[in-house]
KOLVEX-50343 format. One record per residue (C-alpha): x, y, z; residue in three letters. Coordinates in nm, 2 decimals, always signed. Layout:
BEGIN
(atom (X, Y, Z), "ALA");
...
***
This chain:
BEGIN
(atom (+5.09, +10.51, +10.04), "MET");
(atom (+5.03, +10.22, +10.28), "ARG");
(atom (+4.68, +10.08, +10.31), "SER");
(atom (+4.53, +9.95, +10.63), "ARG");
(atom (+4.26, +9.75, +10.43), "SER");
(atom (+4.22, +9.39, +10.53), "LYS");
(atom (+4.03, +9.33, +10.21), "TRP");
(atom (+4.28, +9.48, +9.96), "GLN");
(atom (+4.48, +9.16, +9.92), "GLN");
(atom (+4.17, +8.93, +9.87), "LEU");
(atom (+4.15, +8.79, +9.52), "ALA");
(atom (+3.77, +8.86, +9.51), "THR");
(atom (+3.85, +9.23, +9.57), "GLU");
(atom (+4.10, +9.25, +9.28), "ALA");
(atom (+4.03, +9.43, +8.95), "VAL");
(atom (+3.96, +9.17, +8.68), "HIS");
(atom (+4.18, +9.24, +8.37), "PRO");
(atom (+3.91, +9.13, +8.13), "LEU");
(atom (+3.65, +9.37, +8.26), "SER");
(atom (+3.85, +9.69, +8.32), "ARG");
(atom (+3.65, +9.87, +8.05), "ASP");
(atom (+3.32, +9.70, +8.14), "LEU");
(atom (+3.12, +10.02, +8.13), "ASP");
(atom (+3.22, +10.08, +7.77), "THR");
(atom (+3.10, +9.75, +7.64), "LEU");
(atom (+2.77, +9.66, +7.47), "SER");
(atom (+2.53, +9.44, +7.66), "VAL");
(atom (+2.61, +9.15, +7.44), "ALA");
(atom (+2.99, +9.20, +7.51), "ASP");
(atom (+2.92, +9.22, +7.89), "ILE");
(atom (+2.74, +8.89, +7.87), "ILE");
(atom (+3.03, +8.74, +7.67), "ASP");
(atom (+3.28, +8.85, +7.93), "VAL");
(atom (+3.07, +8.70, +8.21), "MET");
(atom (+3.02, +8.37, +8.03), "LEU");
(atom (+3.40, +8.35, +7.97), "LEU");
(atom (+3.47, +8.44, +8.33), "ASP");
(atom (+3.23, +8.18, +8.48), "HIS");
(atom (+3.40, +7.90, +8.30), "ARG");
(atom (+3.64, +7.89, +8.59), "SER");
(atom (+3.38, +7.82, +8.85), "VAL");
(atom (+3.35, +7.44, +8.80), "LEU");
(atom (+3.73, +7.42, +8.79), "THR");
(atom (+3.74, +7.59, +9.13), "ALA");
(atom (+3.48, +7.36, +9.28), "VAL");
(atom (+3.65, +7.05, +9.12), "GLN");
(atom (+3.98, +7.14, +9.29), "ARG");
(atom (+3.80, +7.11, +9.63), "GLU");
(atom (+3.65, +6.77, +9.55), "ARG");
(atom (+3.82, +6.59, +9.83), "ALA");
(atom (+3.73, +6.85, +10.09), "HIS");
(atom (+3.37, +6.86, +9.97), "ILE");
(atom (+3.35, +6.48, +10.01), "ALA");
(atom (+3.51, +6.48, +10.35), "ARG");
(atom (+3.27, +6.76, +10.46), "ALA");
(atom (+2.97, +6.56, +10.32), "ALA");
(atom (+3.07, +6.26, +10.53), "ARG");
(atom (+3.08, +6.48, +10.84), "VAL");
(atom (+2.73, +6.62, +10.76), "MET");
(atom (+2.59, +6.27, +10.70), "ALA");
(atom (+2.72, +6.15, +11.03), "ALA");
(atom (+2.54, +6.44, +11.20), "SER");
(atom (+2.21, +6.36, +11.02), "VAL");
(atom (+2.23, +5.99, +11.12), "LEU");
(atom (+2.31, +6.08, +11.48), "ALA");
(atom (+2.00, +6.31, +11.50), "GLY");
(atom (+2.21, +6.62, +11.49), "GLY");
(atom (+2.14, +6.95, +11.30), "ARG");
(atom (+2.29, +7.12, +11.00), "LEU");
(atom (+2.33, +7.49, +11.08), "ILE");
(atom (+2.43, +7.73, +10.80), "PHE");
(atom (+2.57, +8.07, +10.90), "VAL");
(atom (+2.66, +8.37, +10.67), "GLY");
(atom (+2.61, +8.73, +10.58), "ALA");
(atom (+2.49, +8.89, +10.26), "GLY");
(atom (+2.49, +8.66, +9.96), "THR");
(atom (+2.67, +8.38, +10.16), "SER");
(atom (+2.40, +8.40, +10.43), "GLY");
(atom (+2.12, +8.39, +10.17), "ARG");
(atom (+2.27, +8.08, +10.01), "LEU");
(atom (+2.27, +7.92, +10.36), "GLY");
(atom (+1.91, +8.02, +10.42), "VAL");
(atom (+1.81, +7.87, +10.08), "LEU");
(atom (+1.99, +7.54, +10.16), "GLU");
(atom (+1.82, +7.51, +10.50), "ALA");
(atom (+1.48, +7.59, +10.36), "ALA");
(atom (+1.50, +7.33, +10.08), "GLU");
(atom (+1.63, +7.03, +10.27), "LEU");
(atom (+1.31, +6.94, +10.47), "PRO");
(atom (+1.07, +6.91, +10.17), "PRO");
(atom (+1.33, +6.74, +9.95), "THR");
(atom (+1.47, +6.49, +10.19), "PHE");
(atom (+1.21, +6.47, +10.46), "GLY");
(atom (+1.42, +6.59, +10.75), "ILE");
(atom (+1.25, +6.79, +11.03), "ALA");
(atom (+1.26, +7.17, +10.98), "PRO");
(atom (+1.45, +7.21, +11.31), "ASP");
(atom (+1.72, +6.98, +11.18), "LYS");
(atom (+1.82, +7.23, +10.90), "ALA");
(atom (+1.86, +7.59, +11.03), "GLN");
(atom (+2.03, +7.90, +10.91), "ALA");
(atom (+2.17, +8.21, +11.08), "ILE");
(atom (+2.17, +8.52, +10.87), "MET");
(atom (+2.35, +8.84, +10.97), "ALA");
(atom (+2.08, +9.10, +11.03), "GLY");
(atom (+1.81, +8.85, +11.09), "GLY");
(atom (+1.53, +8.72, +10.87), "PRO");
(atom (+1.47, +9.07, +10.73), "GLY");
(atom (+1.82, +9.07, +10.57), "ALA");
(atom (+1.72, +8.78, +10.35), "VAL");
(atom (+1.50, +9.00, +10.14), "HIS");
(atom (+1.67, +9.34, +10.18), "ARG");
(atom (+2.04, +9.40, +10.24), "ALA");
(atom (+2.13, +9.55, +10.57), "LYS");
(atom (+2.47, +9.71, +10.55), "GLU");
(atom (+2.71, +9.67, +10.84), "GLY");
(atom (+2.55, +9.38, +11.01), "VAL");
(atom (+2.83, +9.15, +10.90), "GLU");
(atom (+3.07, +9.34, +11.12), "ASP");
(atom (+2.88, +9.26, +11.44), "ASP");
(atom (+3.07, +8.98, +11.60), "ALA");
(atom (+2.87, +8.99, +11.92), "GLN");
(atom (+2.55, +8.94, +11.72), "ALA");
(atom (+2.70, +8.63, +11.55), "GLY");
(atom (+2.80, +8.48, +11.88), "ALA");
(atom (+2.46, +8.55, +12.03), "ARG");
(atom (+2.27, +8.40, +11.74), "ALA");
(atom (+2.47, +8.08, +11.76), "MET");
(atom (+2.44, +8.06, +12.13), "ARG");
(atom (+2.07, +8.09, +12.10), "ALA");
(atom (+2.07, +7.77, +11.90), "LEU");
(atom (+2.27, +7.59, +12.17), "ARG");
(atom (+2.49, +7.39, +11.93), "PRO");
(atom (+2.59, +7.04, +12.03), "ARG");
(atom (+2.86, +6.79, +11.95), "ARG");
(atom (+2.64, +6.60, +11.70), "ARG");
(atom (+2.56, +6.92, +11.50), "ASP");
(atom (+2.75, +7.04, +11.19), "THR");
(atom (+2.78, +7.41, +11.15), "VAL");
(atom (+2.86, +7.54, +10.80), "VAL");
(atom (+3.03, +7.88, +10.81), "GLY");
(atom (+3.00, +8.06, +10.47), "ILE");
(atom (+3.21, +8.37, +10.40), "SER");
(atom (+3.35, +8.45, +10.05), "ALA");
(atom (+3.60, +8.70, +10.20), "SER");
(atom (+3.67, +8.46, +10.49), "GLY");
(atom (+3.71, +8.75, +10.73), "VAL");
(atom (+3.34, +8.83, +10.81), "THR");
(atom (+3.33, +8.90, +11.19), "PRO");
(atom (+2.97, +8.78, +11.23), "PHE");
(atom (+3.04, +8.44, +11.07), "VAL");
(atom (+3.38, +8.40, +11.25), "HIS");
(atom (+3.22, +8.47, +11.59), "ALA");
(atom (+2.93, +8.24, +11.53), "ALA");
(atom (+3.15, +7.96, +11.41), "VAL");
(atom (+3.39, +8.02, +11.71), "SER");
(atom (+3.09, +7.98, +11.95), "ARG");
(atom (+2.99, +7.66, +11.78), "ALA");
(atom (+3.35, +7.53, +11.80), "ARG");
(atom (+3.35, +7.60, +12.18), "THR");
(atom (+3.04, +7.38, +12.20), "ALA");
(atom (+3.24, +7.11, +12.01), "ARG");
(atom (+3.01, +7.10, +11.71), "ALA");
(atom (+3.16, +6.99, +11.38), "HIS");
(atom (+3.26, +7.28, +11.16), "ILE");
(atom (+3.27, +7.31, +10.78), "VAL");
(atom (+3.40, +7.64, +10.63), "GLY");
(atom (+3.33, +7.76, +10.28), "ILE");
(atom (+3.54, +8.06, +10.16), "THR");
(atom (+3.72, +8.20, +9.86), "SER");
(atom (+4.01, +8.32, +10.07), "ASN");
(atom (+4.29, +8.06, +10.11), "ALA");
(atom (+4.42, +8.26, +10.41), "ARG");
(atom (+4.08, +8.28, +10.59), "SER");
(atom (+4.09, +8.25, +10.97), "PRO");
(atom (+3.79, +8.01, +10.93), "LEU");
(atom (+4.06, +7.74, +10.85), "LYS");
(atom (+4.18, +7.76, +11.21), "GLN");
(atom (+3.83, +7.68, +11.34), "LEU");
(atom (+3.70, +7.43, +11.08), "ALA");
(atom (+3.73, +7.05, +11.07), "ASP");
(atom (+3.71, +7.09, +10.69), "VAL");
(atom (+3.76, +7.40, +10.49), "THR");
(atom (+3.65, +7.43, +10.13), "ILE");
(atom (+3.84, +7.71, +9.95), "VAL");
(atom (+3.68, +7.81, +9.62), "LEU");
(atom (+3.96, +8.00, +9.44), "ARG");
(atom (+3.75, +8.18, +9.18), "VAL");
(atom (+3.97, +8.48, +9.15), "GLY");
(atom (+3.86, +8.84, +9.07), "PRO");
(atom (+3.50, +8.91, +8.99), "GLU");
(atom (+3.38, +9.09, +8.68), "VAL");
(atom (+3.26, +9.37, +8.90), "VAL");
(atom (+3.54, +9.40, +9.16), "ALA");
(atom (+3.43, +9.27, +9.50), "GLY");
(atom (+3.08, +9.16, +9.39), "SER");
(atom (+3.10, +8.81, +9.54), "THR");
(atom (+2.74, +8.74, +9.44), "ARG");
(atom (+2.89, +8.65, +9.11), "LEU");
(atom (+3.15, +8.37, +9.07), "LYS");
(atom (+3.21, +8.32, +9.44), "ALA");
(atom (+2.83, +8.29, +9.50), "GLY");
(atom (+2.79, +8.05, +9.21), "THR");
(atom (+3.07, +7.83, +9.32), "ALA");
(atom (+2.94, +7.84, +9.68), "THR");
(atom (+2.59, +7.73, +9.56), "LYS");
(atom (+2.74, +7.44, +9.36), "ILE");
(atom (+2.95, +7.33, +9.66), "ALA");
(atom (+2.65, +7.35, +9.89), "LEU");
(atom (+2.44, +7.14, +9.65), "ASN");
(atom (+2.71, +6.88, +9.64), "MET");
(atom (+2.76, +6.88, +10.02), "LEU");
(atom (+2.40, +6.85, +10.12), "THR");
(atom (+2.30, +6.61, +9.84), "THR");
(atom (+2.58, +6.37, +9.91), "ALA");
(atom (+2.52, +6.39, +10.28), "ALA");
(atom (+2.15, +6.32, +10.25), "MET");
(atom (+2.21, +6.03, +10.01), "VAL");
(atom (+2.46, +5.87, +10.25), "ARG");
(atom (+2.21, +5.92, +10.53), "ALA");
(atom (+1.95, +5.71, +10.34), "GLY");
(atom (+1.73, +5.99, +10.21), "LYS");
(atom (+1.71, +5.84, +9.86), "THR");
(atom (+1.67, +5.50, +9.71), "TYR");
(atom (+1.89, +5.51, +9.40), "GLY");
(atom (+1.83, +5.86, +9.28), "ASN");
(atom (+1.46, +5.86, +9.39), "LEU");
(atom (+1.34, +6.10, +9.66), "MET");
(atom (+1.19, +5.84, +9.89), "VAL");
(atom (+1.18, +6.08, +10.19), "ASP");
(atom (+1.00, +6.35, +10.00), "VAL");
(atom (+0.73, +6.53, +10.20), "ARG");
(atom (+0.41, +6.51, +10.00), "SER");
(atom (+0.27, +6.85, +10.08), "THR");
(atom (+0.15, +6.95, +9.74), "SER");
(atom (-0.02, +6.79, +9.44), "GLU");
(atom (+0.31, +6.79, +9.25), "LYS");
(atom (+0.49, +6.61, +9.54), "LEU");
(atom (+0.20, +6.37, +9.59), "ARG");
(atom (+0.22, +6.28, +9.22), "ASP");
(atom (+0.60, +6.23, +9.26), "ARG");
(atom (+0.53, +6.00, +9.56), "ALA");
(atom (+0.30, +5.79, +9.35), "ARG");
(atom (+0.55, +5.76, +9.07), "ARG");
(atom (+0.84, +5.67, +9.31), "ILE");
(atom (+0.62, +5.40, +9.47), "LEU");
(atom (+0.53, +5.27, +9.12), "GLY");
(atom (+0.89, +5.26, +9.01), "ALA");
(atom (+1.01, +5.07, +9.32), "ILE");
(atom (+0.72, +4.82, +9.39), "VAL");
(atom (+0.54, +4.83, +9.05), "GLY");
(atom (+0.20, +4.96, +9.16), "LEU");
(atom (-0.03, +5.16, +8.93), "ASP");
(atom (-0.15, +5.50, +9.03), "ASP");
(atom (-0.48, +5.40, +9.20), "ASP");
(atom (-0.34, +5.12, +9.43), "PRO");
(atom (-0.03, +5.34, +9.49), "ALA");
(atom (-0.25, +5.62, +9.60), "ASP");
(atom (-0.45, +5.39, +9.83), "ALA");
(atom (-0.13, +5.26, +9.99), "LEU");
(atom (+0.02, +5.60, +10.03), "LEU");
(atom (-0.30, +5.72, +10.21), "GLN");
(atom (-0.27, +5.43, +10.45), "ARG");
(atom (+0.10, +5.52, +10.51), "ALA");
(atom (+0.00, +5.89, +10.56), "ALA");
(atom (+0.20, +5.97, +10.25), "TRP");
(atom (+0.52, +5.84, +10.39), "ASN");
(atom (+0.68, +5.68, +10.08), "VAL");
(atom (+0.94, +5.47, +10.27), "LYS");
(atom (+0.68, +5.33, +10.51), "ALA");
(atom (+0.45, +5.26, +10.21), "ALA");
(atom (+0.72, +5.06, +10.04), "ILE");
(atom (+0.79, +4.85, +10.36), "LEU");
(atom (+0.42, +4.80, +10.41), "MET");
(atom (+0.39, +4.66, +10.06), "HIS");
(atom (+0.70, +4.45, +10.07), "GLN");
(atom (+0.66, +4.30, +10.41), "SER");
(atom (+0.30, +4.33, +10.50), "GLY");
(atom (+0.40, +4.54, +10.80), "ALA");
(atom (+0.17, +4.80, +10.96), "THR");
(atom (+0.25, +5.17, +10.93), "ARG");
(atom (+0.36, +5.18, +11.29), "ALA");
(atom (+0.59, +4.88, +11.25), "THR");
(atom (+0.74, +5.02, +10.92), "ALA");
(atom (+0.81, +5.35, +11.09), "LEU");
(atom (+0.96, +5.18, +11.39), "SER");
(atom (+1.20, +4.99, +11.16), "ARG");
(atom (+1.29, +5.30, +10.97), "LEU");
(atom (+1.38, +5.48, +11.29), "ARG");
(atom (+1.63, +5.21, +11.37), "VAL");
(atom (+1.76, +5.19, +11.01), "GLU");
(atom (+1.66, +5.48, +10.79), "PRO");
(atom (+1.83, +5.35, +10.47), "ARG");
(atom (+1.56, +5.18, +10.27), "LEU");
(atom (+1.80, +4.97, +10.07), "ARG");
(atom (+1.92, +4.79, +10.38), "LYS");
(atom (+1.56, +4.68, +10.46), "HIS");
(atom (+1.50, +4.56, +10.10), "LEU");
(atom (+1.82, +4.36, +10.10), "ARG");
(atom (+1.70, +4.16, +10.40), "ARG");
(atom (+1.42, +4.01, +10.20), "ARG");
***
């Protein structure tokens, strides 16, 4: 009998040969099957190394141009995008409006699944239109199946606005490839529970997103070496990290580091320039707006 299913041919919907009898296994054996299966995740990500690097360069250019990173997805893919957007500002000091996420079903769908919202293409287009994407923005469309109407419509709307597009999918035939400047195809194969893309596909997507955003932020000058010099010191833990970063770079002990950071309003980069050049906070911030990469300033000495 012929099937009209557009999902049947997707690798992520296939029945995994190692888990056909999953419900007959002990808990320990289920864990062993999953451990064995997840070994393929890093291989799938590694195959896309060149595309990930290219996409990271696109994202870095957006950050340096004052553009936004906009993540869009549904279900697990959407939640991973929300997580990425939420964690970039405190980690790398970018303004919250420069890292945004569109989730099918709205914010409520982050905490509780809303079935069917991924099929609403008009909602995807409306959500993207509300953000008024621009040429200097990068939109990351995330869809394990690669055929999610909400994501496709949102990305299509961003493409019309001439924003840069990065696609992340597990479907090599995804129509996202026709819209994206760079497409990352994470070929993870069948899931242990057929169709449950929160498993390998989700894990591979999270790894790829970590690489994308970290590489982009490093290239945009958000670290000095591997130190988080643009960290937002909004908690005691982060203020302690700021002191240690300052100490590692300019050699100050905790008390003088703390005093300098207070004068710099806890802006680590500004504090470093103030210490190294004797500049005022205002002057340091002005220099950083022109050239955000700290290493370039320190090389000029």
